[in-house]
N, C-alpha and C positions, 0 to 999 in steps of 0.2 A: 065137852072134853072129859074123856071117863077116867074115876078116880081108881086109884092102885088100892088095895087089900089094906084096914087099917094097922098103922105101924103098929109093931111088934118086936123084942131086941129076934125074936123068931126069925123075924124079916132081912136082917141084915147080908145076908147071903144073896138078896136077887138084886137084879139087873137090870138096866133098863138100855139095855145093848143098841149103836143103832148102826145099823151097816156103814151109812154114808160117814156119819162121824167118827166111826170106827177105821175107816177106808182113810178118810183123810188124816187120822197121825200118823197111822203105818205110814202113809205115802208122806208125810213130815219125818221121822225116823230114819225112810231109806233115802232120802234125799239129802239126809244131814250126814246120816253113812258115806254115801258115796259122793257129798262135798270132801269128807273126810279124808277121801281116799286118795281124791285129785289133789289135794292140798300138799296130802303128804309127797306123791310120784313127782309133783312140780313143783315144791322147796324140800329136800332131797335134806337139805342142814336142817331144817327146820322143823317137822312132824306137829302136825295140830295134836292140839294137849288131849290127853285123853280127861282129864279132868272136864275140858270143856265140856267131851262127848258124854261121860257120863252124868252133867250135871243139864246138857238137855233132852239127853232123854228121860230123863228125870220127871223132869218138869213134863213131857209128852203122858207118861203113867201119870202125873199126879190129875194133868186134866182129864185124860180114860179114867179115874176114882170120880173126876171132883164129879163128871157130866153123863157117866154109864154103871156106876153103880147103886148100888141102894141111895147116893146120894140125889142120883138125877132121877131116880125111882118118885120120889116125893119134894122136888122143887119148886113142880108148880102148884101141891096144895098144902104147903107149908112153907111160915113165910119163914121158921127159925131152918130152914132147913136149904132154904137157899142161901141166906145169910152164911151158912158150912159152907154152900159152894162157891158162892161171890168168894171168900176168904180165901180161901183152895185154890181160885185159878188169880187173883189181884196181886196176892199178901204173894202165894209158895209160889203157882206153875211159873206166875210169870217173871218171876223172879230168879226162877234154876233156870230157863229160855234165856233171860239176861244174860247169867253167865254161862250160856250156853257158845255166847257171840257167834248168835245167826246169823248176821251182819256182813261181820266182818270174812265170814267163810262164804257169803253167797260173793262179794262181793272180790272175792283171789279167786276164786273156781267156777264160777255162769262164761263159757265160753259164749263167743260167736255177739250178734244183737244183742239178744239179751244180757248178755254180762257188760259190754258198754255201754248200755242206757242204763242202765243198777249204778251202773259204777257212776255216769253221767248226771243222774238225779240225784246220787248223793252228792255230788261236790257243787251242786246249785243250792241256789240262796234256797230256794226251799228246803231242802232236805240237810242244811246248814241250820235253818229253822225248827224244824223239824228237830233236830236231835240236841237242839239245845236245851238243858235242866230245865230253866224256867219254863219251858214249853210242856215238856212230861210231865211237872208238878203242876204246871196249869191246866193242865187236862185232867187229871187226878182229884183234883178238888173241885171240878166242878162238876165229874163224870159222877160219880160218889153219889152227894145229894141229889142231884137231876133224877136217877137214877132210881135213888128210893123215897124221897120224898115232893115226888108232884106227881100226876096221869101217865107219867112214861112206865111206872110200875106195873098201875091195872092194866096199860095195853098190853104190854109185856106177854098177863095172864091169862089172856084171849087172844092173841098173836102167837101162834109159836115161833114164827120166820122172826117177828122182834127177842122173844125169846133169846131164842140163836143168837141174833144180831149182837144182842147184850152180852156174851159170854163171848165174843169174838172180841167185843169192844172192851171186855174187862182184860183180857189175853194182850191187844193191841195196846191202852194203855197203860195197863202195867209194864209191861215191857219197855216202854218209853220211861215210863217212871221209874224203873230201877236202875237202866244203863246207865248211867251219872253216878252211880249207889255204889254199883259193883265194878265198876269205872274199869272194864276188862278190853271193852272195844277200843277203835282208838275215833277220837273228839277230838273238835276244834275248840272244845269248849270244858275240860276236864277240868273236876273238881277236885283242891285240893280235902283229903281226909276230914280236918276241921270245918269245910262248907257240908260236907258228908252229912257232918253228924248235927248239923245246922238244918242241911233240907229234911234230913230225915223227924229231925226235934218240931219240925213247921206246918209235917205233913198229918199229924198226930191230931190236930184240933179238927182237924175233916170228919175224923173216926168217927172221934168222943160228941160231935156238933149231933150227926146225924145221928146216932146211937142214940144219944141222948134224948133226942125229938123224936127217932120211934118208939124209945120204952120210955116215955113219959103222955104220951098220946094215951089219955083218954076215948080213946072210941080206934073203929078198924076204917084207917084209914083210906083200904084197895075195897070200895062195893065188888070186885068180882071177885074174894073169898067168900061173900055173903050170900052171891047166887049159887057157891059148889054145893052146898046145901053138906059140907061134911059133919057129920055126927058123932064123931069119935077122936081123941084126945082130947084136948083142955080148948079153951075157946079163944074166939079168934082178937081178942085182945088179949090174952096172954102169951098168946105166942107168939104174935106182936111185939110183945114185951122180952122175949125173949131172944127173939131175934135182935131187937135195935143193942139189949144187954152184948151179944156175942158179938155184933161191931163193935159195942164200944170199948167194954174188954177185951175181948180177943185181937181187935187190929189194934190198940194197941201193945198189948203184949207182942206182939208179932212184929210193930214196928220198933217195941224198945228193945225185942229181941235181936233184930239186924243193925244195931245202935253198937254192941257189943263189940263185934270182930270192928268196925269200922273204930268207937275208940279203942283199940288195941292199935290198929294201923296206926294211927294217929298217935300212939303215945311213941310208934318204934320210930317212926320217921319224925317227929322231935328228937328223941334221943338220939339217932342220927346225923339232922339238924346240927347237934351241943354239940357231937363227937367231931365233926366237921371247920366248926367252930371254935374248936378248942385244940384241935388241932392248926388249926389259923395262926393261935396268939402266942401258939406253946414256940413255932414257926419262927414267928416276930419278934420272940422275946431272945430265938437262940440267936435269932441274926443282929437284933439291937444289943445283944451282949455282945456279939466276936465283931461288933463296929469298936466299941468301945477300949477291948483288949489289943485290939488295934490302934 
């Protein structure tokens, strides 16, 4: 594999455009927009949310930055750069894609046999299981350490198709992980805001453990880096430690950042419930007083 030029801030504008990757992203965006038009036509009283569309397209732009910009140029030679890409895909882009509710849009707009098949799959036991929060959480909790602490990462460095599959995995598993958190699409196992906070809090140790394991390693864990012969930048171990620290600190900060709006939503939800209870108690008190006076 040919190496890119030594990294310098003057190279920040370099790109790693792949016509296949670019075509997939453009096609995804066009299909989504076409779906919104079809939804609005078939639901004249309830047009598709512009916010959802903006979120989905923003997610695609983040994927573009993570894979086709300078981040994609150095993702195979610098572990720290790979970690930036990983965080952008699974923690940021996947979250925005989930907020775009693509499954709900597809279920409501795909025509013919394809639409019927997708709806049948979504309503099946397998579809219900795949959409369960425990499954999304479990896949995330397994995928992160397996792809960064095992020989699978070394395989990714030596086979481009494995690298691309890992990127797709970040997005798909990230979507399943964030779907119950953003809680926009209809779901049979919907989490209350308080449980969403618990869900995110339980996920924090996944990045912390994996990041610390990388940051505290005393040797280069992936032999493929040694065979690349990179003679610029920091040492292999220093790069490994930087990447581990990015996962640990960056991942935890992103996860905690996602907790803030959920906490606000939880407080508002509890306040609304308290107002309902107060109103019920007031009504009962008034009714009891009326009974006494009569």
